[in-house]
C-alpha positions as CSV (number, residue, x, y, z in Angstrom):
1,X,-23.3,-4.3,22.6
2,X,-21.0,-5.5,19.8
3,X,-20.3,-3.1,17.0
4,X,-21.5,-4.8,13.8
5,X,-19.7,-3.4,10.7
6,X,-20.9,-4.6,7.3
7,X,-18.3,-4.1,4.6
8,X,-19.2,-4.4,1.0
9,X,-15.8,-4.5,-0.8
10,X,-14.4,-5.8,-4.0
11,X,-12.9,-9.3,-3.5
12,X,-9.5,-8.7,-4.9
13,X,-7.9,-12.2,-4.7
14,X,-9.0,-15.7,-3.9
15,X,-6.1,-17.5,-2.2
16,X,-6.8,-21.0,-1.0
17,X,-6.1,-21.3,2.8
18,X,-3.8,-24.3,2.2
19,X,-1.9,-22.8,-0.8
20,X,1.4,-24.6,-1.3
21,X,3.2,-21.8,-3.2
22,X,3.3,-18.1,-2.5
23,X,1.7,-15.8,-5.0
24,X,4.3,-14.6,-7.7
25,X,4.2,-11.0,-8.6
26,X,6.3,-9.0,-11.1
27,X,7.2,-5.3,-11.0
28,X,6.2,-3.7,-14.3
29,X,6.6,-0.1,-15.5
30,X,6.2,2.8,-13.0
31,X,5.6,5.9,-15.2
32,X,5.6,9.5,-14.3
33,X,2.8,11.4,-15.8
34,X,2.6,14.6,-13.6
35,X,2.3,18.0,-15.2
36,X,5.9,18.9,-14.2
37,X,7.2,16.5,-16.8
38,X,7.0,19.3,-19.4
39,X,10.3,20.6,-17.9
40,X,13.1,18.7,-19.4
41,X,15.4,19.4,-16.4
42,X,12.8,18.2,-13.9
43,X,12.0,15.2,-16.1
44,X,15.5,13.9,-16.0
45,X,15.7,14.1,-12.2
46,X,12.2,12.7,-11.9
47,X,13.1,9.7,-14.1
48,X,15.8,8.8,-11.6
49,X,13.4,9.1,-8.7
50,X,10.9,6.8,-10.4
51,X,13.6,4.2,-10.9
52,X,14.5,4.4,-7.2
53,X,10.8,4.2,-6.3
54,X,10.4,0.9,-8.3
55,X,13.5,-0.5,-6.5
56,X,12.1,0.5,-3.1
57,X,8.8,-1.2,-4.0
58,X,10.7,-4.4,-4.9
59,X,12.6,-4.2,-1.5
60,X,9.4,-3.6,0.4
61,X,7.5,-6.5,-1.3
62,X,10.3,-8.9,-0.5
63,X,10.6,-7.8,3.1
64,X,6.9,-8.7,3.7
65,X,8.0,-12.3,3.1
66,X,4.5,-13.0,1.7
67,X,5.1,-12.9,-2.0
68,X,7.7,-14.2,-4.5
69,X,8.8,-11.1,-6.4
70,X,10.1,-11.0,-10.0
71,X,12.3,-8.0,-10.8
72,X,11.5,-5.7,-13.7
73,X,14.3,-7.0,-15.9
74,X,13.4,-10.6,-15.5
75,X,9.7,-9.8,-16.0
76,X,10.5,-8.2,-19.4
77,X,12.6,-11.3,-20.4
78,X,9.7,-13.7,-19.5
79,X,7.2,-11.6,-21.5
80,X,9.5,-11.2,-24.4
81,X,10.1,-15.0,-24.6
82,X,6.4,-15.5,-24.9
83,X,5.9,-12.7,-27.5
84,X,4.2,-10.2,-25.1
85,X,5.0,-6.9,-23.5
86,X,3.9,-5.2,-20.3
87,X,2.2,-2.5,-22.4
88,X,0.2,-5.0,-24.3
89,X,-0.9,-6.7,-21.1
90,X,-2.2,-3.5,-19.5
91,X,-3.5,-1.8,-22.6
92,X,-7.1,-1.5,-23.9
93,X,-7.5,-5.2,-24.6
94,X,-10.5,-7.1,-23.3
95,X,-10.4,-8.4,-19.7
96,X,-11.0,-12.0,-18.7
97,X,-8.8,-13.1,-21.6
98,X,-6.6,-16.0,-20.8
99,X,-3.0,-14.9,-21.4
100,X,-1.2,-18.3,-20.7
101,X,1.9,-16.6,-19.3
102,X,3.9,-19.1,-17.2
103,X,6.1,-18.4,-14.1
104,X,4.1,-15.4,-12.7
105,X,0.6,-14.8,-11.3
106,X,0.3,-11.0,-11.1
107,X,2.0,-7.9,-12.6
108,X,2.1,-4.5,-10.8
109,X,2.2,-1.4,-12.9
110,X,1.6,2.2,-11.9
111,X,1.7,5.9,-12.7
112,X,2.9,8.8,-10.6
113,X,0.2,11.4,-11.0
114,X,1.3,13.9,-8.3
115,X,4.8,14.4,-7.0
116,X,6.6,17.3,-5.4
117,X,6.7,20.0,-2.7
118,X,4.2,22.8,-1.9
119,X,4.8,25.7,0.5
120,X,2.5,27.6,2.8
121,X,3.1,30.8,4.6
122,X,1.2,33.0,7.1
123,X,2.0,36.5,8.4
124,X,0.1,38.3,11.2
125,X,1.2,41.5,13.0
126,X,5.0,41.0,12.9
127,X,4.8,37.2,13.1
128,X,5.5,35.0,10.0
129,X,5.5,31.3,9.7
130,X,5.9,28.9,6.8
131,X,6.1,25.2,6.1
132,X,6.5,22.5,3.4
133,X,4.3,19.6,2.4
134,X,5.7,16.8,0.2
135,X,3.1,14.8,-1.7
136,X,3.2,11.7,-3.9
137,X,0.1,10.2,-5.5
138,X,0.4,6.8,-7.2
139,X,-2.3,5.1,-9.4
140,X,-1.6,1.4,-9.2
141,X,-3.0,-1.6,-11.1
142,X,-2.4,-5.2,-10.4
143,X,-3.1,-7.5,-13.3
144,X,-4.0,-11.2,-13.1
145,X,-1.8,-12.7,-15.7
146,X,-3.9,-15.8,-16.2
147,X,-7.2,-14.1,-16.7
148,X,-6.1,-10.7,-18.0
149,X,-8.3,-9.0,-15.4
150,X,-7.3,-6.0,-13.3
151,X,-7.7,-7.2,-9.7
152,X,-6.6,-3.9,-8.0
153,X,-7.1,-0.4,-9.2
154,X,-6.2,2.1,-6.4
155,X,-4.9,5.6,-5.9
156,X,-2.5,5.9,-2.9
157,X,-1.8,9.4,-1.7
158,X,1.2,9.9,0.7
159,X,2.0,13.2,2.4
160,X,5.0,14.2,4.6
161,X,5.6,17.5,6.4
162,X,8.9,19.2,5.7
163,X,10.8,22.1,7.2
164,X,9.1,24.8,9.3
165,X,10.3,28.4,9.5
166,X,9.2,31.1,12.0
167,X,10.1,34.8,12.1
168,X,9.2,37.6,14.5
169,X,10.7,41.0,15.1
170,X,13.2,39.5,17.5
171,X,13.6,35.9,16.3
172,X,14.1,33.9,13.1
173,X,14.5,30.2,12.9
174,X,14.0,27.0,10.9
175,X,13.9,26.8,7.2
176,X,13.6,24.5,4.2
177,X,14.2,20.8,4.8
178,X,17.0,19.0,2.9
179,X,15.5,18.2,-0.5
180,X,17.3,14.9,-1.1
181,X,16.4,13.6,2.4
182,X,12.7,14.5,2.0
183,X,12.5,13.0,-1.5
184,X,14.0,9.8,-0.2
185,X,11.6,9.6,2.7
186,X,8.6,10.4,0.5
187,X,9.6,7.7,-2.1
188,X,10.2,5.1,0.6
189,X,7.0,5.8,2.5
190,X,4.9,5.7,-0.7
191,X,6.5,2.4,-1.7
192,X,5.7,1.0,1.7
193,X,2.1,2.2,1.5
194,X,1.5,0.8,-2.0
195,X,3.2,-2.5,-0.9
196,X,1.1,-2.9,2.2
197,X,-2.1,-2.2,0.3
198,X,-1.3,-4.9,-2.2
199,X,0.0,-7.6,0.2
200,X,-2.8,-7.2,2.7
201,X,-5.3,-7.5,-0.1
202,X,-3.9,-10.9,-0.8
203,X,-3.0,-12.0,2.8
204,X,-4.8,-10.0,5.5
205,X,-3.2,-9.3,8.9
206,X,-4.4,-12.2,11.1
207,X,-4.0,-13.4,14.6
208,X,-2.0,-16.6,14.6
209,X,-1.6,-17.2,18.3
210,X,-3.1,-16.0,21.6
211,X,-1.6,-16.2,25.1
212,X,-3.6,-14.4,27.7
213,X,-3.6,-10.7,26.8
214,X,-0.9,-11.1,24.1
215,X,-1.5,-12.0,20.5
216,X,0.8,-12.9,17.7
217,X,0.3,-11.5,14.2
218,X,1.4,-13.0,10.8
219,X,3.2,-9.8,9.7
220,X,6.4,-8.3,11.0
221,X,8.3,-5.1,10.9
222,X,7.9,-4.6,7.1
223,X,4.3,-3.7,7.8
224,X,3.9,-3.1,11.6
225,X,5.8,-0.9,14.0
226,X,5.8,-0.8,17.8
227,X,2.9,1.4,19.0
228,X,0.6,0.7,16.0
229,X,-3.0,0.2,17.1
230,X,-5.1,-2.3,15.1
231,X,-8.8,-3.1,15.1
232,X,-9.7,-6.8,15.3
233,X,-12.7,-8.2,13.4
234,X,-14.4,-11.5,13.1
235,X,-15.8,-12.4,9.7
236,X,-19.3,-13.8,9.0
237,X,-21.5,-14.3,6.0
238,X,-20.2,-13.4,2.6
239,X,-22.1,-11.4,0.0
240,X,-22.2,-12.6,-3.6
241,X,-23.3,-10.8,-6.8
242,X,-26.3,-12.8,-8.1
243,X,-25.5,-11.9,-11.7
244,X,-21.7,-12.5,-11.8
245,X,-21.2,-14.8,-8.9
246,X,-18.4,-12.5,-7.7
247,X,-17.8,-12.4,-3.9
248,X,-18.3,-8.7,-3.0
249,X,-17.4,-8.8,0.7
250,X,-18.6,-10.1,4.0
251,X,-20.1,-9.0,7.3
252,X,-17.5,-8.1,9.9
253,X,-17.9,-7.7,13.6
254,X,-15.5,-5.4,15.5
255,X,-14.2,-7.4,18.4
256,X,-11.7,-4.9,19.9
257,X,-8.3,-3.3,19.6
258,X,-4.7,-4.4,20.0
259,X,-1.4,-2.4,20.3
260,X,1.9,-3.7,18.8
261,X,4.6,-4.2,21.5
262,X,7.2,-6.0,19.4
263,X,7.9,-6.3,15.7
264,X,10.2,-9.0,14.3
265,X,11.0,-9.7,10.6
266,X,8.3,-12.4,10.2
267,X,5.8,-11.7,13.0
268,X,4.7,-9.1,15.5
269,X,3.4,-9.3,19.1
270,X,0.5,-7.1,20.4
271,X,-1.3,-6.5,23.6
272,X,-5.1,-6.6,23.8
273,X,-6.3,-3.1,24.7
274,X,-10.1,-3.7,24.6
275,X,-12.4,-6.5,23.5
276,X,-16.1,-7.1,23.5
277,X,-15.7,-10.8,22.9
278,X,-12.7,-13.2,23.2
279,X,-10.3,-12.8,20.3
280,X,-9.6,-16.0,18.4
281,X,-7.0,-17.3,16.0
282,X,-7.7,-16.4,12.4
283,X,-9.4,-13.1,13.1
284,X,-8.3,-10.3,10.8
285,X,-6.7,-7.0,12.0
286,X,-6.4,-3.6,10.4
287,X,-4.2,-0.6,11.4
288,X,-6.4,2.2,12.6
289,X,-6.4,5.6,10.8
290,X,-5.0,7.3,13.9
291,X,-1.7,5.3,13.6
292,X,-1.3,5.5,9.9
293,X,1.6,7.7,8.7
294,X,-0.3,10.6,7.1
295,X,-1.4,8.4,4.3
296,X,-4.7,8.5,2.3
297,X,-5.9,5.7,0.0
298,X,-8.6,6.5,-2.5
299,X,-10.4,3.5,-4.0
300,X,-11.1,3.5,-7.7
301,X,-12.8,0.8,-9.8
302,X,-11.9,0.2,-13.4
303,X,-14.3,-2.6,-14.0
């Protein structure tokens, strides 16, 4: 029996199937608002990390080859030319207000609400062990420049495990991980997670070709890695809010699973692992939680 999954989700973007131009997105301000900012010494180092994070986001967005990306400096120039600022666009003004900003479709802004390292230790009868956990939480907002509406409001939480130390009466080994290396990994993984969330909200992962047990997907190594397992769904009837006319989501039927065997810059190949019905071109695919890189996404609605 087919597994029927009905998903009621917010319709984030409406992109015509035959769109001639790619969506244009600008990178706005990425602020750090964590409690540690009260330390001036930590704030200075964190400021540099946030700049690196914004640069990594730009790189990750470009590598998906799905969006036209406007860098922060150019975005500020465009808004300044039209008498606007990124803070004015994302402030407390009313939504659904036409802004008439040319040259860009969406603006990404964010706030780092959690960032740093925590340590855990355990000791039992002569045995002691400890480890590190590196965490970064990003609240992101994607603003539709033409309508003034916030299309995406999400919290993306990324965790990485650091060094592990073990000590007994006869042995001691391990220790703290290299801080700069772990910070770099945490920033880059978080940038990738935020990017993948945004891009797949606009352009889902889809099957573009099928040859026997092999399928070709419309995303490459910027999103997918060899060994990733994805669930494949067919889409059915959509659901519309009778009051606002907004498309809320649609019924999805789980067809089966596929496993990535090759990832190129613009596409990936995958092997069909299991299917209840034949897979077809156009079906969407999502990476399963078991293959995600210790990442948690918490959805949050602001409207």
